[in-house]
VOSENU-341567 format. One record per atom (N, C-alpha, C): atom name; residue number from 1; residue in one letter; x, y, z. Coordinates in steps of 0.001 Angstrom, whole numbers. Atoms other than C-alpha are relative to their C-alpha. Example, Ala and Ser with C-alpha at 12.3 -4.5 7.8 and 13.67 -1.06 7.14 Angstrom:
% VOSENU-341567
N | 1 | a | 890 | -1190 | 0
CA | 1 | a | 12300 | -4500 | 7800
C | 1 | a | 900 | 1200 | 0
N | 2 | s | -820 | -1190 | -60
CA | 2 | s | 13670 | -1060 | 7140
C | 2 | s | -770 | 1090 | 730
% end
This chain:
% VOSENU-341567
N | 1 | m | 657 | -1310 | 28
CA | 1 | m | 94 | 130 | 4
C | 1 | m | 733 | 1028 | 25
N | 2 | r | -776 | -1335 | 262
CA | 2 | r | 1223 | 3444 | -1073
C | 2 | r | -340 | 1109 | 1263
N | 3 | t | 139 | -976 | -1116
CA | 3 | t | 1768 | 6203 | 1593
C | 3 | t | -315 | 1296 | -425
N | 4 | i | 306 | -1168 | 515
CA | 4 | i | -157 | 9178 | 778
C | 4 | i | 321 | 1178 | 1120
N | 5 | c | -504 | -1300 | -773
CA | 5 | c | 795 | 12750 | 2126
C | 5 | c | -1484 | 587 | 529
N | 6 | r | 1290 | -455 | -406
CA | 6 | r | -2230 | 13789 | 4340
C | 6 | r | 300 | 1644 | 713
N | 7 | d | -315 | -1281 | -629
CA | 7 | d | -921 | 17480 | 5261
C | 7 | d | -1306 | 840 | 14
N | 8 | g | 1045 | -987 | 187
CA | 8 | g | -3681 | 19722 | 5962
C | 8 | g | -1553 | -546 | 145
N | 9 | w | 1341 | 560 | -167
CA | 9 | w | -6531 | 17088 | 6395
C | 9 | w | -779 | 384 | 1072
N | 10 | t | 1135 | -95 | -1187
CA | 10 | t | -9603 | 17835 | 8438
C | 10 | t | -630 | -1141 | 585
N | 11 | a | 575 | 1101 | -396
CA | 11 | a | -11608 | 15496 | 10468
C | 11 | a | -1046 | -498 | -972
N | 12 | a | 981 | 13 | 851
CA | 12 | a | -14147 | 15692 | 7692
C | 12 | a | 718 | -1050 | -1303
N | 13 | d | -829 | 727 | 948
CA | 13 | d | -11369 | 14451 | 5304
C | 13 | d | 139 | -1392 | 333
N | 14 | y | -343 | 1514 | -426
CA | 14 | y | -10474 | 11322 | 7369
C | 14 | y | -1604 | -743 | -17
N | 15 | d | 1239 | 733 | -218
CA | 15 | d | -14396 | 10618 | 7964
C | 15 | d | -447 | -434 | -1620
N | 16 | s | 224 | 291 | 1313
CA | 16 | s | -14614 | 10806 | 4087
C | 16 | s | 692 | -1198 | -668
N | 17 | e | -783 | 1000 | 375
CA | 17 | e | -11782 | 8512 | 3522
C | 17 | e | -529 | -1529 | 456
N | 18 | q | 468 | 1384 | -499
CA | 18 | q | -13147 | 5726 | 5917
C | 18 | q | -1306 | -479 | -774
N | 19 | i | 882 | 464 | 671
CA | 19 | i | -16379 | 6023 | 4054
C | 19 | i | 159 | -685 | -1455
N | 20 | l | -302 | 510 | 1505
CA | 20 | l | -15062 | 5441 | 580
C | 20 | l | 754 | -1388 | 274
N | 21 | h | -558 | 1178 | -296
CA | 21 | h | -13002 | 2584 | 2147
C | 21 | h | -1139 | -999 | 203
N | 22 | q | 1296 | 1038 | -64
CA | 22 | q | -16385 | 1045 | 3359
C | 22 | q | -625 | -249 | -1077
N | 23 | l | 772 | 48 | 1211
CA | 23 | l | -17843 | 1681 | -4
C | 23 | l | 766 | -1013 | -973
N | 24 | g | -679 | 902 | 873
CA | 24 | g | -15109 | -491 | -1496
C | 24 | g | 1105 | 715 | -846
N | 25 | h | -918 | -780 | 750
CA | 25 | h | -12786 | 2270 | -3023
C | 25 | h | 1408 | -290 | 418
N | 26 | r | -1212 | 356 | -332
CA | 26 | r | -9354 | 1011 | -3046
C | 26 | r | 1020 | 1139 | 326
N | 27 | d | -623 | -1480 | -20
CA | 27 | d | -7765 | 4703 | -3618
C | 27 | d | -854 | 901 | 716
N | 28 | a | 621 | -933 | -717
CA | 28 | a | -9851 | 6346 | -973
C | 28 | a | 745 | 1370 | 352
N | 29 | a | -775 | -1145 | -561
CA | 29 | a | -7076 | 8604 | 191
C | 29 | a | 325 | 796 | -1270
N | 30 | v | -305 | -557 | 1268
CA | 30 | v | -6212 | 9306 | -3485
C | 30 | v | -1190 | 1040 | -280
N | 31 | l | 1265 | -539 | 443
CA | 31 | l | -9943 | 10487 | -4148
C | 31 | l | -135 | 1135 | 1023
N | 32 | v | 356 | -1179 | -1057
CA | 32 | v | -10107 | 12788 | -874
C | 32 | v | 1188 | 887 | -311
N | 33 | t | -993 | -850 | 338
CA | 33 | t | -6512 | 14201 | -1829
C | 33 | t | -349 | 867 | -1215
N | 34 | r | 258 | -654 | 1140
CA | 34 | r | -7666 | 15025 | -5207
C | 34 | r | -972 | 869 | 27
N | 35 | a | 999 | -723 | 61
CA | 35 | a | -10782 | 16460 | -4304
C | 35 | a | 334 | 1372 | 931
N | 36 | r | -577 | -1227 | -530
CA | 36 | r | -8885 | 18909 | -1907
C | 36 | r | 976 | 710 | -734
N | 37 | r | -1418 | -814 | 814
CA | 37 | r | -6301 | 20015 | -4583
C | 37 | r | -786 | 1344 | -557
N | 38 | w | 382 | -1271 | 372
CA | 38 | w | -6660 | 23700 | -5546
C | 38 | w | -453 | -110 | -1423
N | 39 | h | 464 | 18 | 1264
CA | 39 | h | -8799 | 24388 | -8571
C | 39 | h | 24 | 1611 | -460
N | 40 | p | -85 | -1686 | 426
CA | 40 | p | -7515 | 27728 | -10193
C | 40 | p | -1173 | 394 | -1075
N | 41 | l | 1061 | -257 | 1070
CA | 41 | l | -10119 | 27437 | -13047
C | 41 | l | -1456 | 395 | 798
N | 42 | r | 1290 | -387 | -706
CA | 42 | r | -13090 | 27299 | -10623
C | 42 | r | 63 | 1300 | 653
N | 43 | r | -31 | -1166 | -543
CA | 43 | r | -11765 | 30106 | -8669
C | 43 | r | -292 | 1298 | -987
N | 44 | a | 49 | -1079 | 1058
CA | 44 | a | -11323 | 32283 | -11649
C | 44 | a | -1243 | 236 | -380
N | 45 | w | 1634 | 19 | 427
CA | 45 | w | -14857 | 31341 | -12761
C | 45 | w | -644 | 723 | 1033
N | 46 | r | 676 | -830 | -1099
CA | 46 | r | -16032 | 32519 | -9363
C | 46 | r | 64 | 1454 | -131
N | 47 | t | -395 | -1183 | 117
CA | 47 | t | -14179 | 35609 | -9631
C | 47 | t | -752 | 906 | -1105
N | 48 | l | 669 | -766 | 1067
CA | 48 | l | -15617 | 36657 | -12947
C | 48 | l | -1418 | 95 | 130
N | 49 | r | 1450 | -230 | -179
CA | 49 | r | -19121 | 35747 | -12030
C | 49 | r | -297 | 974 | 1077
N | 50 | a | 320 | -941 | -1241
CA | 50 | a | -18915 | 37793 | -8834
C | 50 | a | 192 | 1691 | -772
N | 51 | w | -383 | -1186 | 341
CA | 51 | w | -17424 | 40661 | -10823
C | 51 | w | -1175 | 515 | -1046
N | 52 | q | 936 | -288 | 862
CA | 52 | q | -20227 | 40578 | -13395
C | 52 | q | -1426 | 525 | 614
N | 53 | r | 1123 | -416 | -703
CA | 53 | r | -22936 | 41105 | -10730
C | 53 | r | -244 | 1479 | 316
% end
């Protein structure tokens, strides 16, 4: 099993990982880490939408 860096994880992240494990996902930590990743396009889109209002 690979070691995944879990820096900055919250209790909700650990809960999500446990639930994904229970549902049978083998890469639960990877899924949670990927979901926590910074999304520059989403942030830019939100900024543009807020600017248009």
